[in-house]
C-alpha positions as CSV (number, residue, x, y, z in Angstrom):
1,M,-30.4,-36.2,2.8
2,R,-31.3,-34.4,5.5
3,E,-27.7,-32.6,5.9
4,N,-27.5,-32.0,2.5
5,D,-31.0,-30.4,2.4
6,S,-30.0,-28.1,5.4
7,I,-26.7,-27.3,3.4
8,R,-28.7,-26.4,0.5
9,S,-31.5,-24.5,2.7
10,Y,-28.3,-22.3,3.8
11,M,-26.4,-21.7,-0.1
12,A,-30.4,-20.4,-1.1
13,A,-30.5,-18.2,1.9
14,H,-27.0,-16.6,2.1
15,L,-25.3,-17.1,-2.0
16,K,-25.5,-14.2,-4.4
17,A,-27.8,-15.5,-7.3
18,Q,-24.8,-16.0,-10.1
19,L,-23.1,-18.1,-7.5
20,F,-26.3,-20.4,-6.3
21,A,-27.4,-20.7,-10.5
22,S,-23.8,-21.7,-11.4
23,H,-23.9,-24.0,-8.3
24,V,-27.3,-25.4,-9.1
25,A,-26.2,-25.7,-12.8
26,R,-22.8,-27.6,-11.9
27,C,-25.0,-30.5,-10.2
28,V,-27.3,-30.4,-12.9
29,R,-24.9,-31.4,-15.0
30,K,-23.0,-34.0,-13.0
31,Q,-26.4,-35.7,-13.1
32,L,-27.2,-35.1,-16.8
33,L,-23.5,-36.6,-17.2
34,Q,-24.8,-39.6,-15.0
35,F,-27.3,-40.1,-17.9
36,D,-25.4,-39.5,-21.1
37,K,-21.6,-39.8,-21.0
38,K,-21.7,-37.5,-24.0
39,T,-23.6,-34.6,-21.8
40,V,-22.0,-31.1,-23.4
41,L,-23.7,-28.1,-20.2
42,H,-22.6,-24.8,-20.4
43,F,-23.4,-21.5,-18.4
44,D,-22.6,-17.8,-18.2
45,C,-23.9,-15.6,-15.6
46,Y,-23.9,-12.3,-16.6
47,A,-25.1,-8.6,-15.1
48,N,-28.6,-9.3,-15.2
49,F,-28.9,-12.8,-16.6
50,F,-27.9,-16.5,-16.7
51,H,-27.8,-18.6,-19.6
52,L,-27.5,-23.0,-19.5
53,Y,-27.3,-24.9,-22.6
54,G,-26.1,-27.5,-24.3
55,H,-27.0,-31.1,-26.0
56,T,-27.6,-34.1,-23.7
57,Q,-29.5,-37.5,-25.4
58,G,-29.1,-36.3,-28.8
59,K,-31.1,-33.1,-28.1
60,D,-29.9,-29.0,-28.0
61,F,-31.2,-27.4,-25.3
62,Y,-31.4,-23.6,-23.7
63,L,-32.3,-21.9,-20.9
64,L,-32.3,-18.1,-20.0
65,L,-33.2,-16.4,-16.7
66,T,-32.8,-13.0,-15.4
67,L,-31.2,-13.4,-11.9
68,A,-34.4,-11.9,-10.3
69,E,-35.8,-14.8,-11.3
70,V,-33.2,-16.8,-10.0
71,E,-33.7,-14.8,-6.9
72,E,-37.5,-15.6,-7.1
73,W,-36.5,-19.2,-7.6
74,K,-34.1,-19.4,-4.6
75,A,-36.8,-18.1,-2.3
76,A,-39.5,-20.3,-3.3
77,A,-37.6,-23.4,-2.1
78,P,-33.7,-25.0,-1.6
79,Y,-34.2,-27.3,-4.5
80,A,-36.7,-25.0,-6.6
81,L,-34.2,-24.0,-9.2
82,D,-33.1,-27.2,-9.7
83,R,-36.3,-28.9,-10.5
84,Y,-37.3,-25.8,-12.8
85,I,-34.3,-26.5,-14.9
86,F,-35.3,-30.5,-15.1
87,C,-39.1,-29.8,-15.6
88,E,-37.6,-27.5,-18.8
89,L,-35.4,-30.1,-20.0
90,E,-38.2,-32.6,-20.2
91,E,-40.3,-30.2,-21.9
92,K,-37.6,-30.0,-24.4
93,G,-37.7,-33.8,-24.7
94,I,-34.4,-34.5,-22.7
95,S,-35.8,-37.5,-20.0
96,I,-34.9,-38.3,-16.0
97,I,-33.7,-41.7,-17.1
98,H,-33.7,-42.4,-13.2
99,M,-34.2,-40.9,-10.0
100,T,-31.2,-40.9,-7.8
101,P,-30.8,-39.3,-4.5
102,Y,-30.1,-36.1,-5.9
103,L,-32.9,-35.8,-8.0
104,R,-35.1,-37.7,-5.0
105,A,-34.3,-34.6,-3.3
106,V,-35.1,-32.2,-5.9
107,F,-38.8,-33.7,-7.0
108,S,-39.8,-34.1,-3.3
109,Q,-39.4,-30.6,-2.0
110,S,-42.6,-28.3,-2.9
């Protein structure tokens, strides 16, 4: 996972907020689909905010972040935005079914 960590670090440091948020949303979607094949996840990037919304595990969810907040999460750690999203989903009752290599990377970073 070391190589993936360095790739993610590079992405966090060099991608604009919209592109980075879109990449993270695709990673989250892929993970949620592994847990629930009926997952629907959409994301939209606008001039000043990022909207993530959908349905999984029988629950609807949405998350709205400003692009300034995305920049803050990017600066905090390569997987900080992913971790924030999964924590928000857990608050909405959406479970992490089991730890995967991706989730281990997400939750092992500080």
